[in-house]
KOLFIMI-289431 format. One line per field, with one value per residue (C-alpha): residue number from 1; residue in three letters; x negated, y, z negated. Coordinates in nm, 2 decimals. Each point is the difference from the previous one (the first is absolute). Layout:
REM KOLFIMI-289431
paba c(NUM ...) .
dofi c(ala ...) .
px c(X ...) .
py c(Y ...) .
pz c(Z ...) .
This chain:
REM KOLFIMI-289431
paba c(1 2 3 4 5 6 7 8 9 10 11 12 13 14 15 16 17 18 19 20 21 22 23 24 25 26 27 28 29 30 31 32 33 34 35 36 37 38 39 40 41 42 43 44 45 46 47 48 49 50 51 52 53 54 55 56 57 58 59 60 61 62 63 64 65 66 67 68 69 70 71 72 73 74 75 76 77 78 79 80 81 82 83 84 85 86 87 88 89 90 91 92 93 94 95 96 97 98 99 100 101 102 103 104 105 106 107 108 109 110 111 112 113 114 115 116 117 118 119 120 121 122 123 124 125 126 127 128 129 130 131 132 133 134 135 136 137) .
dofi c(met ser ser gln ala his val ile lys thr arg leu pro ser pro pro pro ser val pro asp leu leu ala ser val his ala ala val gly glu leu lys ala lys glu val ile glu ile asp val arg gly lys ser ser val ala asp phe leu val ile ala ser gly thr ser thr arg his val lys ser ile ala asp glu val val lys phe ala lys lys leu asp val met pro leu gly val glu gly glu arg glu ala glu trp val leu val asp leu gly asp val ile val his val met leu pro arg val arg glu phe tyr ala leu glu arg leu trp thr val gly asp gln pro pro glu asp asp gly glu ala asp gly arg arg) .
px c(-2.89 -0.05 0.25 -0.05 0.06 0.26 -0.14 0.24 -0.14 0.13 -0.09 0.09 0.07 -0.27 0.07 0.23 0.33 0.00 0.12 0.31 0.09 -0.04 0.21 0.27 0.00 0.03 0.29 0.17 -0.03 0.14 0.27 0.10 0.09 0.14 -0.25 0.09 -0.19 -0.28 -0.29 -0.34 -0.29 -0.32 -0.29 -0.29 -0.25 0.15 -0.07 -0.27 0.22 0.27 0.12 0.37 0.24 0.35 0.23 0.35 0.27 0.20 0.33 -0.09 -0.30 0.12 0.03 -0.35 -0.16 0.19 -0.11 -0.37 0.04 0.13 -0.29 -0.24 0.20 -0.01 -0.38 -0.06 0.17 -0.28 -0.25 -0.08 -0.03 0.06 -0.31 0.21 0.36 0.05 0.31 0.21 0.08 0.17 0.10 0.05 -0.29 -0.16 -0.31 -0.10 -0.35 -0.03 -0.34 0.05 0.37 0.10 0.37 0.17 0.35 0.15 0.32 0.13 -0.07 -0.35 -0.06 0.13 -0.22 -0.33 0.08 -0.25 0.13 -0.09 -0.33 -0.12 0.15 -0.13 -0.16 0.16 0.28 -0.08 0.04 0.35 0.05 0.11 0.06 -0.32 -0.18 0.24 0.10 0.33 0.05) .
py c(-10.62 -0.03 0.04 0.11 -0.26 0.09 0.00 -0.04 0.15 -0.13 0.17 -0.02 0.32 0.11 -0.11 -0.28 -0.04 -0.25 -0.35 0.05 0.31 -0.18 -0.29 0.24 0.16 -0.34 -0.11 0.34 -0.05 -0.35 0.09 0.30 -0.24 -0.27 -0.27 -0.34 -0.22 0.24 -0.15 0.12 -0.24 0.09 -0.16 0.16 -0.27 -0.21 0.23 0.26 0.15 0.16 0.02 -0.04 -0.15 0.12 -0.23 0.10 -0.13 0.18 -0.11 0.04 0.09 0.36 0.00 -0.15 0.26 0.28 -0.11 -0.02 0.35 0.13 -0.14 0.18 0.32 -0.01 -0.09 0.31 0.21 -0.11 0.09 -0.37 -0.11 -0.37 -0.20 -0.20 -0.09 -0.34 -0.17 0.30 -0.11 -0.33 0.13 -0.34 0.05 0.35 0.05 0.34 0.02 0.29 -0.11 -0.11 -0.09 -0.22 0.00 -0.29 0.06 -0.31 -0.16 -0.25 -0.30 0.11 0.07 -0.35 -0.17 0.17 0.00 0.27 0.02 -0.37 0.04 0.29 -0.12 -0.36 -0.06 0.30 -0.20 -0.24 -0.37 -0.13 -0.23 -0.34 -0.14 -0.21 0.21 -0.07 -0.35 0.09 -0.15) .
pz c(1.26 -0.37 -0.27 -0.35 -0.27 -0.26 -0.35 -0.29 -0.31 -0.33 -0.32 -0.37 -0.19 -0.23 -0.27 0.12 -0.19 -0.28 0.07 -0.23 0.20 0.33 -0.13 -0.12 0.34 0.18 -0.24 0.06 0.38 0.01 -0.25 0.22 0.29 -0.23 0.07 -0.14 -0.25 -0.06 -0.20 -0.10 -0.04 -0.18 0.20 -0.19 -0.05 0.28 0.30 0.07 0.27 -0.23 -0.36 0.06 0.26 0.03 0.19 0.11 0.24 0.25 0.14 0.37 0.22 0.01 -0.38 -0.04 0.22 -0.17 -0.34 0.12 0.15 -0.33 -0.19 0.24 -0.04 -0.38 0.01 0.21 -0.26 -0.23 0.27 0.07 0.36 0.04 0.09 0.24 0.09 0.17 0.15 0.08 0.35 -0.10 -0.34 -0.15 -0.23 -0.04 -0.20 -0.13 -0.14 -0.25 -0.13 -0.36 0.08 0.30 0.08 0.19 0.13 0.14 0.13 -0.26 0.23 0.06 -0.37 -0.09 0.27 -0.10 -0.38 -0.09 -0.36 -0.05 0.17 -0.21 -0.34 0.00 -0.34 -0.16 -0.16 -0.28 0.11 -0.05 -0.29 0.13 -0.35 -0.01 -0.26 -0.28 0.10 0.17 0.34) .
């Protein structure tokens, strides 16, 4: 009694869409379902996994899952199959891996707890002036 293993084949179109086109598609998808607090983070030079992260919030687990599903749907219109989708069952944080762009859709409390924006932008901002440099204190 043997069973056949299911093989999931992922492929990128030839040629793959440009990163700006993929980002535009992601922003259109999250905008379509009115995701909250959408930000885009350039991680080129910080990560070899992706060039950009898009982080968005949903108002409920159903909303989070729907936004992630819409991102997948819009990517498929560009002939891009996601390399992976994680977290759909709980839908508190769903990650959609589109290769050069990784999309995180999260509940606000989960987003605040993990603080991905802060993690990926450390060192991007100039240090805050505390007044020591010019003698003010």
